[in-house]
N, C-alpha and C positions, 0 to 999 in steps of 0.2 A: 362596279366594285371589283377590284383586282383580287384574284384568287391567290392564296398562299400555297406553298408546297406542303406535302403531307408531313415533312420533317421541318422542325423549326430551323431558322437561319443559324442558330447557335450550333446545331448538330453538323450542318454543312461545314462550318468553320472548324469544328473539332475533328472532323474526318481528315482535315489537312495537316493536323499535328502529327508528330512522329508516332505517337501511340495509335491514333486513328488510322494512319496509313498502314501501319503494321497489321492492324486488325483487318482492314479491307483486303490486303494482300493474302492473308491466310484464308479469309472467307472465300476469295475467288478460287483458291486451290481446292477447297473441300466441295464447293459447288460444282467445280469442273468434274470431280469424281462422281458426284450425284447425278449430273446430267449425262454422263457417259452411258450410252445404251438406251437413252430415251429418245425415240424417234417419233415422227409425225409431221403434221403440217404447220402447227402454230405453237409458239411458246410465248407466254405473257409474264412480264415482270411488273409488279405493283410497287411504286415508289422509287424515286431516283436516289439510290444509296451509292455515293461515290460517282464515278463516271458512268455514262450510259451503257458502255460495252463491258463493264466490269464482270458481269455474269452472263449476259446474253451472247457474248462471243463464243461461249462454250456450248451453246445450245445446238443440237443436231437436227432441229426442225427446219422446215423450208422457209418459214417466215417468223420473225421475232418482233415483239411489240413491247413498249414500255408505257405504262399509264401513270401519270401523276396529276396533281391538282393545280399545277401552275406551269407556266412557260419559263424556261431558263436556258442559259447557254449550254449547248450540247445536251439538252434536256429530253423530255419524253416525246414519243411519237404520237401520243394521244393524250388529250386533256379530259379528265373526268373524275367524278367522285369514286373513291375506292369502295365505299359501302353501297354504291349503286352503279355498277360497271356498265358502260355503254358497249356491251358485248353480247352477242346472241348466245343463247343457251346451247350447251353441248358442242362447242366449237374449238375449245382450247385443249391441246394435248398435255401441256405442262405449265404450271404457274409457280413463280418464284416470289416469295415474300421476304425481302431482306429487312428484318426488324420493323416491319409494318405494324404488327400488333403491339409492339412496345410503345408506339406513338399514336395510338388510336383509342378513343373512348367508345368505339363501336366495333370491337373485335368480333363479336358474334355476327354482326351484319356483313362484315368483310368475308368471313369464312363461309357464310351462306351463299354469298355471291360467287366465291371461288368454286364451291361445290356445284353451283348452277351452270357456270360456263365450262366446266371440265367435261371432256368427252367421256364416253364409257372407258373405264380403266385408265383415265387420265392421272397424271402424277402431280404431286404438290411438294415443294421444297420450302421449308420455313426456317429462317434464321432468327434467333432470339437471344436476349440477355438473360442469364440465370439470376434468380432472385437471391441466391446465396453465393458460396464460393469465395474466391479471393476478392471479388468485387462487392461482396456483401457488406463490407465495412465502408463502403463509399460514403455513407451518410455520417460516418464518424471522422473522416479525414477531409478537411477543407481542400478543395481543389484536387480531389483524388483522380480526376481524369475520366470518370465514367461519362458517357455522352450526356450532355445536359438535357433537362426537361423530359427525361424518360420516366413518366409518371404512371405508366400503365403496363408495367412488366407482367407478363403472364407466366405463372409457374408451369413448369413442364408437365406436371401431373394433371393440372387443370386443362391444359391444352389437349392432352391425350383424351380426356373425357369429352371435350367439345367435339373432337374429330370423330370419336366413336358414335356420338349422337347424330352426326351428319353422315354416318355410314361410310367413313373413310378409313381404310385399313392402313395401320401404321406399319411401315417397313423397318424403320430403325431410327436411332438417335445417336448423334455424334457430339461429344462434348469437347470443346477446344478452347484455345487461347489461355494459356497459363502464365499470364504476366501480371505483375503488380500494377494496379491502376494509378501509377504515378507518372505525371507528364514529364518529369525531369529525366526519366530513364529512356535513353535513346537506343540502347542495344536491343537488337531484335532477338526474339526467342528462337533458339535453335530447334531444328526438327527433332533432334534426339530428346530434348527436354519435353517437347510436345508429346512424343510417343510415350515417354515415361508417365507424363501426367494422365494421358488417356488410359493407360494401363493400370496405374497404381492409385491415383487419387482423382478420378473423373469428377467427383462432386466439387472440387475446388476450381473447376473451369469457369471462365467468365461468360462463355456463350455456349449455345447448343444449336445443332442443326437437326431438324426432324423431317423425315421423308414419309409420305403417305401416298395412297393410291385410292381412287374412287372405286367403290364396289358397284357392281351391277347385278341386281337380283333378277334372274330370269325366271319367268313363270312357266312351270311345266304343266301342260294341260293334263287334267285327270280324266282318263278315259273311263266311261261308265262300264261297270262290270255287268255284263249280260248273263242272266242265268241260262245255262245250256240245258237242253232236254236230257233227261237221264238216259244213259246208254244201256242197252239190253245186253247182258252178258250171255253169250251162247250157252245153251243148255238150261237156262232158266226161263220160266214162263213169264210172259209179259204181263205187267200189272194191268188191272182193269178196274173200272169204276162201277161195273154192273154188280148188282146185288142178287144173289141167288135166292129164289123164293122156295121155301120148304113147306110142303103141306103136311100138317099133322092130322092123321085120321083119329078122330075121337072115338073112343069105345062107345058103342051104342048101349 
């Protein structure tokens, strides 16, 4: 039986539209900023969102991998289930999830696997669609242009709770892409408009990027407290356990 990609074919076609291309271009810029300063041996991307080198080209790690659930042109370097990664534990320095949770009915399992494969203090970058904002009216506008078949959008607050349960420390959230979800609009969003949106009306953004880092709880050995012998202060008599016997002469 032939495996299918993590994303539906309709999504891959949507990413080739002007609106989809504009989104991927902006996401590549903000992921570049997120990966800047993250070093190590291996970076792993789950899901083929756009081209294979859209995000991994900015990784500063020695080796970069992409795992998806199907073979495609210019596709993944590894084939495997995203909720059951063919990766050893504690081996990946950074994991990138480009809208993977938006198209999965097993988001908890994917996040547990990510936590498992991350090294101590490993980093996590998540891209997701907001449930509200300008694109929140997508169900009211036929052909609004939101990526089709995105039936598992995870609210940002819920995602925060999930990461905390996995003991992943959240570094920050960036909300971006302030464009109407209309496929007929071909004009790209200016950087100035994006800056205004992030500053004045971030809740209207179409997408968010959340960055987190794996916590490592170090066990500090508790040294036993030994009771020391009481010190004798000079000038004072040393204590003794002997009991003096006193003879009382009875009157005859």
